[in-house]
C-alpha positions as CSV (number, residue, x, y, z in Angstrom):
1,X,-77.6,-47.0,-90.6
2,X,-77.7,-50.7,-89.5
3,X,-75.7,-52.0,-86.6
4,X,-73.9,-55.3,-86.6
5,X,-74.7,-57.9,-84.0
6,X,-72.6,-60.8,-82.8
7,X,-74.0,-64.4,-82.7
8,X,-72.4,-67.7,-81.9
9,X,-73.2,-70.7,-84.1
10,X,-72.5,-74.3,-82.9
11,X,-72.6,-77.2,-85.3
12,X,-73.1,-80.7,-84.0
13,X,-73.7,-84.2,-85.6
14,X,-70.9,-83.8,-88.1
15,X,-72.3,-80.6,-89.7
16,X,-68.9,-78.9,-89.2
17,X,-67.3,-81.6,-91.3
18,X,-69.9,-81.1,-94.1
19,X,-69.1,-77.4,-94.0
20,X,-65.3,-78.1,-94.0
21,X,-64.7,-75.8,-91.1
22,X,-61.0,-76.0,-90.3
23,X,-59.9,-76.2,-86.6
24,X,-63.6,-76.2,-85.5
25,X,-64.2,-76.4,-81.8
26,X,-67.7,-77.5,-80.9
27,X,-67.4,-76.1,-77.4
28,X,-66.9,-72.6,-78.7
29,X,-68.5,-72.8,-82.1
30,X,-68.0,-69.9,-84.5
31,X,-68.7,-66.2,-83.8
32,X,-70.3,-64.2,-86.6
33,X,-70.8,-60.5,-86.9
34,X,-73.9,-60.0,-89.0
35,X,-76.2,-57.0,-89.8
36,X,-79.0,-56.4,-87.3
37,X,-82.3,-57.9,-88.3
38,X,-80.9,-60.8,-90.3
39,X,-82.7,-64.2,-90.1
40,X,-81.2,-67.6,-89.2
41,X,-81.4,-68.9,-92.8
42,X,-79.4,-65.9,-94.1
43,X,-76.8,-66.4,-91.4
44,X,-76.4,-70.2,-92.0
45,X,-76.1,-69.6,-95.8
46,X,-73.3,-67.1,-95.0
47,X,-71.6,-69.8,-92.9
48,X,-71.7,-72.1,-95.9
49,X,-74.8,-74.3,-95.3
50,X,-76.7,-75.1,-98.6
51,X,-79.5,-77.4,-97.3
52,X,-81.6,-77.0,-94.2
53,X,-84.4,-79.5,-94.2
54,X,-82.6,-82.3,-92.3
55,X,-81.6,-80.1,-89.3
56,X,-83.0,-78.8,-86.1
57,X,-82.1,-75.3,-84.8
58,X,-82.1,-74.0,-81.3
59,X,-81.5,-70.4,-80.0
60,X,-80.4,-70.2,-76.4
61,X,-81.9,-73.6,-75.8
62,X,-85.3,-73.1,-77.5
63,X,-86.3,-74.5,-80.9
64,X,-86.5,-71.9,-83.7
65,X,-87.3,-71.9,-87.4
66,X,-85.2,-70.6,-90.3
67,X,-87.1,-67.3,-90.4
68,X,-86.3,-66.3,-86.8
69,X,-84.6,-63.0,-86.6
70,X,-81.4,-63.2,-84.6
71,X,-80.5,-60.9,-81.7
72,X,-77.2,-59.7,-80.4
73,X,-75.6,-62.4,-78.1
74,X,-77.7,-65.3,-79.4
75,X,-76.2,-68.8,-79.4
76,X,-77.6,-71.0,-82.1
77,X,-77.1,-74.8,-82.1
78,X,-77.5,-76.7,-85.3
79,X,-77.9,-80.5,-85.3
80,X,-79.3,-83.5,-87.1
81,X,-82.2,-85.0,-85.1
82,X,-81.9,-88.6,-84.3
83,X,-84.1,-91.2,-82.9
84,X,-83.4,-94.1,-80.7
85,X,-84.9,-96.3,-78.1
């Protein structure tokens, strides 16, 4: 029997608008209860993301890839990398 875990996903750089999230608050993000052992890509697809190549993902402040398995209490930030100078 699989347990569910709770993760918080925060979308930045206008990603929330692309996903059409109503009443989205970037300070709190969204909380998702997902089956234990699921990877970031599965979780983001469940949240409505369709493409992933133009984004950077961080778990608890550290860069991760789409195949990273999420753990209970993780906070994931999704953003579009930008350059400047």
